[in-house]
Steps between C-alpha positions, in 0.01 A plus 500: 500500500467653844118550481430210262676238705593623848613157613762455229846455654644792297253758639723616789786559257265687262378717783862581602562602140194727522637651819842558334327683215306705745822597673664594177213730416511673836199323661668390822174473699345280232811279491491459873134399487569251225787342691292484813233314304758246388601441861140473617359284216792262442662440841781253518587535132833616363305794349376599837850488643632713215216749538562522875870564440418770250255662737774528762707708259205730429374580846 
């Protein structure tokens, strides 16, 4: 869904799920990058706010 339809309203949530999976598998740097992409690509959305809050806990 992320690549096929990047404007779908569920994409930020899907990207956050990807970041969570990255964290669970020990890929912190990749998770941070994914969350930063959510914030940059989807500003003003609930997903961006959630990603930004999560980033604060990781940095």
